[in-house]
C-alpha positions in Angstrom: 128.9 59.3 103.6 130.8 62.1 101.9 128.8 65.3 101.3 128.7 66.4 97.7 127.0 69.0 95.4 124.1 66.7 94.7 123.4 66.4 98.4 123.1 70.2 98.6 120.9 70.3 95.4 118.6 67.7 96.9 118.3 69.6 100.1 117.2 72.7 98.2 114.8 70.6 96.1 113.2 69.1 99.3 112.7 72.6 100.7 111.3 73.8 97.4 108.7 71.0 97.8 108.0 72.1 101.4 107.5 75.7 100.3 105.0 74.6 97.7 103.1 72.6 100.3 103.3 75.6 102.6 101.8 77.9 100.0 99.0 75.5 99.2 98.1 75.1 102.9 98.1 78.9 103.3 95.9 79.3 100.3 93.4 76.6 101.3 93.2 76.3 105.1 91.3 79.2 106.8 92.8 78.4 110.2 96.3 79.0 108.7 95.1 82.1 106.9 93.8 83.6 110.2 97.3 83.1 111.7 98.9 85.0 108.8 101.8 82.5 108.8 104.2 82.8 105.9 104.7 79.8 103.7 108.3 79.6 104.8 107.4 79.1 108.4 104.8 76.5 107.5 107.4 74.7 105.4 109.9 74.9 108.2 107.6 73.3 110.7 106.8 70.5 108.2 110.5 70.1 107.8 110.8 69.4 111.5 107.9 67.0 111.6 109.0 65.1 108.5 112.7 65.2 109.3 114.9 62.9 111.3 113.7 64.2 114.7 110.2 62.8 114.2 108.9 60.9 111.2 112.2 60.7 109.4 110.8 60.5 105.9 112.7 63.4 104.3 116.2 62.5 103.1 117.9 65.7 104.3 121.6 65.7 104.5 123.4 66.3 107.8 124.4 69.8 106.6 121.1 71.7 106.5 121.9 73.6 109.7 124.8 75.3 107.8 122.7 76.7 105.0 121.0 79.5 106.8 124.2 81.3 107.6 125.4 80.9 104.0 122.1 82.3 102.8 122.1 85.3 105.1 125.5 86.3 103.7 123.8 86.4 100.2 120.8 88.3 101.7 123.0 91.0 103.2 124.8 91.4 99.9 121.5 92.4 98.3 120.7 95.2 100.8 122.3 98.1 99.1 122.7 96.8 95.5 120.4 99.0 93.4 120.5 102.1 95.7 121.5 104.6 93.0 120.8 107.5 95.5 121.5 107.1 99.2 119.2 109.9 100.5 119.8 113.0 102.6 120.2 113.1 106.4 118.4 116.4 106.5 115.4 114.9 104.9 115.2 112.2 107.5 115.4 114.6 110.4 112.8 117.0 109.0 110.3 114.5 107.6 110.6 111.3 109.6 112.6 112.3 112.7 109.9 110.8 115.0 109.9 107.5 113.2 113.7 107.3 113.1 114.2 108.2 116.8 111.3 105.9 118.0 112.7 103.0 116.0 116.2 103.5 117.1 115.4 103.8 120.8 113.1 100.7 120.6 115.7 98.6 118.7 118.9 99.6 120.5 117.1 99.6 123.8 115.9 96.1 123.1 119.5 95.0 122.6 120.6 96.7 125.8 117.8 95.7 128.1 118.1 92.0 126.9 121.8 92.0 127.8 121.1 93.7 131.1 118.5 91.0 131.8 121.1 88.4 131.0 123.5 89.9 133.6 121.0 90.6 136.3 118.6 87.6 136.0 119.8 84.8 133.7 123.3 84.7 135.0 122.1 84.4 138.6 119.4 81.7 138.0 120.9 79.9 135.1 124.7 80.2 135.5 125.3 77.4 133.0 123.9 79.4 130.1 126.3 80.9 127.6 126.9 84.6 128.1 125.4 85.3 124.7 122.1 83.6 125.4 120.1 86.8 126.2 121.4 88.5 123.0 119.2 86.1 121.0 116.1 88.0 122.1 116.8 91.1 120.1 118.5 89.0 117.4 115.2 87.1 116.8 112.7 89.8 117.7 114.0 93.2 116.5 116.2 91.4 113.9 114.0 88.5 112.8 115.3 85.3 111.2 118.0 87.1 109.3 119.7 88.6 112.3 119.1 85.5 114.4 121.1 83.6 111.7 123.8 86.2 111.4 124.4 86.8 115.1 123.9 83.1 116.0 126.5 82.2 113.5 129.0 84.6 115.1 128.3 83.4 118.6 128.8 79.8 117.5 132.5 80.8 117.0 132.6 81.9 120.6 131.5 78.6 122.1 127.7 79.0 121.9 127.0 75.9 119.9 123.2 76.1 120.3 123.0 79.8 119.2 121.2 79.1 115.9 118.5 76.9 117.4 118.0 79.4 120.2 117.9 82.3 117.7 115.4 80.5 115.4 113.2 79.7 118.4 113.2 83.4 119.5 112.5 84.5 115.9 109.5 82.2 115.6 108.2 83.2 119.0 108.6 86.8 118.1 106.7 86.5 114.9 103.8 84.7 116.6 103.8 87.3 119.4 103.8 90.1 116.9 100.8 88.6 115.1 98.7 87.6 118.0 99.7 90.5 120.2 99.0 92.9 117.3 95.5 91.6 116.7 94.8 91.8 120.5 96.0 95.5 120.5 93.9 96.3 117.4 90.8 95.0 119.1 91.5 97.0 122.2 92.4 100.1 120.3 89.2 100.1 118.2 87.1 99.6 121.3 88.9 102.6 123.0 88.4 104.8 119.9 92.1 105.2 119.4 92.3 104.2 115.7 91.9 107.0 113.2 91.3 105.3 109.9 89.0 102.4 110.9 86.6 102.0 113.8 86.5 98.2 113.8 88.7 95.3 112.7 89.0 95.9 109.0 88.7 93.0 106.6 91.9 92.3 104.7 91.8 91.5 101.0 91.5 87.8 100.3 94.9 87.9 98.7 96.5 88.9 102.0 95.0 85.8 103.6 95.7 83.3 100.8 98.9 84.7 99.5 97.6 84.4 95.9 97.2 87.7 94.0 94.3 88.1 91.5 95.1 89.8 88.2 94.0 93.3 89.3 96.4 93.2 92.2 99.4 92.0 90.4 102.4 94.3 89.6 105.8 93.9 88.1 108.5 92.6 90.4 111.2 94.7 88.8 112.5 96.3 85.6 114.7 94.6 83.0 117.7 96.9 82.8 119.9 95.0 80.4 119.2 93.2 77.1 118.5 89.4 77.5 120.4 89.0 74.2 123.5 89.9 76.2 122.8 88.6 79.7 119.5 87.8 81.4 118.4 90.7 83.6 118.0 88.5 86.7 121.3 86.9 86.0 122.9 90.4 85.8 121.6 91.2 89.2 122.6 87.8 90.6 126.1 88.3 89.2 126.5 91.5 91.3 125.0 89.9 94.4 127.3 86.9 94.2 130.4 89.1 93.6 129.6 91.0 96.8 129.0 87.7 98.6 132.3 86.3 97.4 134.1 89.5 98.4 132.6 89.2 101.9 133.8 85.6 102.2 137.4 86.4 101.1 137.4 89.5 103.3 136.3 87.3 106.3 139.1 84.8 105.6 141.6 87.7 105.4 140.5 89.1 108.8 140.9 85.6 110.3 144.5 85.8 109.4 145.3 89.3 110.7 142.8 89.3 113.6 142.6 85.6 114.7 141.0 86.4 118.0 138.0 88.3 116.5 135.3 87.1 114.1 134.4 89.8 111.7 130.9 88.8 110.6 130.9 87.6 107.0 127.4 88.9 106.2 128.4 92.5 107.2 131.4 92.3 105.0 129.3 91.1 102.1 126.9 94.0 102.7 129.8 96.5 102.7 131.1 94.9 99.5 127.6 95.5 98.0 127.8 99.1 99.0 131.3 99.5 97.5 130.2 97.7 94.3 127.1 99.9 93.9 129.1 103.1 94.5 131.6 102.0 91.9 128.8 101.3 89.4 127.3 104.8 90.2 130.7 106.4 89.6 131.0 104.8 86.1 127.4 105.6 85.3 126.2 102.0 85.4 124.3 102.3 88.7 121.2 103.2 86.7 121.2 99.7 85.2 120.8 98.0 88.5 117.1 97.8 89.6 116.5 97.8 93.4 113.3 95.9 93.1 115.0 93.0 91.3 117.8 92.8 93.9 115.2 93.0 96.7 113.2 90.1 95.2 116.3 88.0 95.0 116.9 88.8 98.7 113.4 87.9 99.6 113.7 84.6 97.7 116.8 83.8 99.6 115.0 84.7 102.9 112.2 82.1 102.2 114.8 79.3 101.9 116.7 80.6 104.8 113.7 80.6 107.2 112.6 77.2 106.1 116.1 75.7 106.5 116.5 77.5 109.8 113.3 76.2 111.4 113.7 72.7 109.9 117.2 72.4 111.4 116.0 73.5 114.9 116.9 70.9 117.6 113.7 70.4 119.6 115.6 68.8 122.5 117.6 72.0 122.8 114.4 74.1 122.8 113.0 72.0 125.6 116.3 72.2 127.5 116.2 76.0 127.4 112.4 76.3 127.8 112.3 78.4 131.0 115.0 81.0 130.1 113.4 81.2 126.6 110.0 81.9 128.1 111.5 84.6 130.4 113.1 86.3 127.4 109.8 86.2 125.5 108.0 87.8 128.4 110.6 90.5 128.6 110.4 91.1 124.8 106.6 91.3 124.9 106.6 93.8 127.8 109.3 95.9 126.3 107.7 96.2 122.8 104.2 96.6 124.3 105.4 99.3 126.6 106.8 101.2 123.7 103.5 101.0 121.8 101.2 102.1 124.6 103.5 104.5 126.6 106.0 106.1 124.2 103.9 105.8 121.0 101.4 108.6 121.8 104.3 110.8 123.1 106.9 110.3 120.3 104.7 110.2 117.2 103.3 113.5 115.9 100.1 112.0 114.4 98.5 108.6 113.8 100.4 107.4 116.9 98.6 104.1 117.2 99.0 103.2 113.5 102.7 104.1 113.5 103.3 102.4 116.9 101.6 99.2 115.7 103.8 99.1 112.6 106.9 99.4 114.8 105.4 96.7 117.1 105.3 94.4 114.1 108.9 94.7 113.1 110.2 94.9 116.7 108.7 91.5 117.4 109.7 89.8 114.2 109.6 91.0 110.6 108.5 93.9 108.5 106.0 91.6 106.8 104.1 91.2 110.1 104.2 95.0 110.5 102.7 95.6 107.1 100.0 93.0 107.7 98.9 94.6 110.9 99.0 98.1 109.4 96.8 97.0 106.5 94.1 96.0 109.1 93.8 99.5 110.6 95.2 101.6 107.7 94.1 99.7 104.5 95.2 102.5 102.1 98.4 103.5 104.1 97.1 107.0 104.6 99.0 107.4 107.9 102.3 107.2 105.9 103.7 104.9 108.6 105.1 102.6 105.9 106.5 105.4 103.7 108.1 107.2 106.6 109.7 103.9 107.9 111.1 103.3 104.4 112.8 106.6 104.3 114.1 106.4 107.9 115.4 102.8 107.3 118.0 104.1 104.9 119.8 105.4 107.9 118.5 102.9 110.4 120.3 100.2 108.3 123.7 101.8 108.9 123.1 101.7 112.7 122.1 98.1 112.4 125.4 97.3 110.7 127.2 98.2 113.9 124.6 96.3 116.0 124.9 93.1 114.0 128.6 93.3 113.5 130.0 94.4 116.8 127.4 93.3 119.5 127.9 89.5 119.1 131.7 90.0 119.0 131.9 92.0 122.2 129.4 89.7 123.9 131.3 86.6 122.7 134.5 88.1 124.2 132.8 88.4 127.6 132.0 92.1 127.7 128.3 91.5 128.5 127.7 94.2 131.1 129.8 96.8 129.3 128.0 96.2 126.0 124.6 96.5 127.8 125.7 99.8 129.4 126.8 101.3 126.1 123.7 100.2 124.2 121.3 101.5 126.9 123.3 104.7 127.1 123.0 105.2 123.3 119.3 104.6 123.4 118.8 107.1 126.2 120.9 109.6 124.4 118.8 109.3 121.2 115.7 109.6 123.3 116.9 112.8 125.0 118.0 114.3 121.7 114.6 113.4 120.1 112.9 115.4 122.9 115.2 118.3 122.4 114.5 118.2 118.7 110.8 118.5 119.4 109.6 114.9 119.0 107.6 114.9 122.2 103.8 115.4 122.1 100.7 115.6 124.1 100.1 112.0 125.2 96.3 112.3 124.8 95.4 109.1 123.0 92.0 110.0 121.6 92.1 113.6 120.4 92.9 114.3 116.7 96.4 115.6 116.0 97.8 118.0 113.5 97.7 116.5 110.0 95.3 113.7 110.7 92.2 115.4 109.4 93.9 116.5 106.2 95.2 112.9 105.6 91.9 111.3 106.0 89.9 114.0 104.2 87.8 115.2 107.2 
């Protein structure tokens, strides 16, 4: 049957229903609350169970597997729209240099070590695997569902037809590892007296468990910057995002003509289009009428649908087929991220080392939402400034990630697996050495108070 616009509309309506059920289950079932699973993940699992692979009661079209990559192009277009001021490199170095260097070494190193594992181990024991298989560990863990979609979509163009399913599997496994591993580490840390702001597992607000905010916890999701009598404020922001998305698409088509052997990732082109559009608006004094919070909310909305479609379109038979190498990659990811937390955390962070390292553990295994949830348990009022410092550092981390997401899958797809691994590991080591020379290396004692901690907690 021919695919048409109403088929796409119905697919989105079905996912909307699944997201509603997912939110209700999160709000009502304590066992799901204790797992801190987002409604989008619950909805995606329901999509698998009720879809054609099992009960076959949902009338999904045959094209739902193509939606996540389309949505991630829109998501990337939102990343810089609303950034009226881009920040200062000097401020990053002076105020959050330890956060920046730790994050970069952890993320770039995860890419490099995964590819090295692919060359040394996977290629020897599983020669039939696509050369880009190992890349889906950092795509799903350090990158989350967005990068798994983006990089998996690129690798599909280089012959890795199962890349998206492998990427979604790794992203799901990373999120669960982040949550369960994080809770395990918190229990251990409180017993060892490492935590500074709580001495036992803190009780999160009920809203963090149910996902439903009471009136006293609610806040505006953005500012209306244009008059609804002229154009709706949300429509105004959506216009800018879709313009950047369309520009990314046409730029991608152009590069296919002039560089037919290379796939320039569409999502990165849409992000660059968003940067150019925002800079143009800033130049003509219209940047002040673009609210970052509104564009972020649109991006988050897109992410919920993207995650649900991504999980719902996973091919379980493919997951079973790749079960052993997937498990090996998950073990590698857990050891890598856990080693950073316990070994490098107390050495690279100037204060509140466990709180900051745990936050990095959360995003390095899945998504920032997991990191925030874990941080709220041991730092309910965010007095460690782990979240604030990461927010400042991420302005520049994002530019590094552009190159990781854009170039890494292309070089791996072209067969330069070992060379790419060597470059990434070399860059991670260089940042690590430079961070030590810059003074971001501290006494590894895990229990003694550090400079600034007593002042922050009012001791």
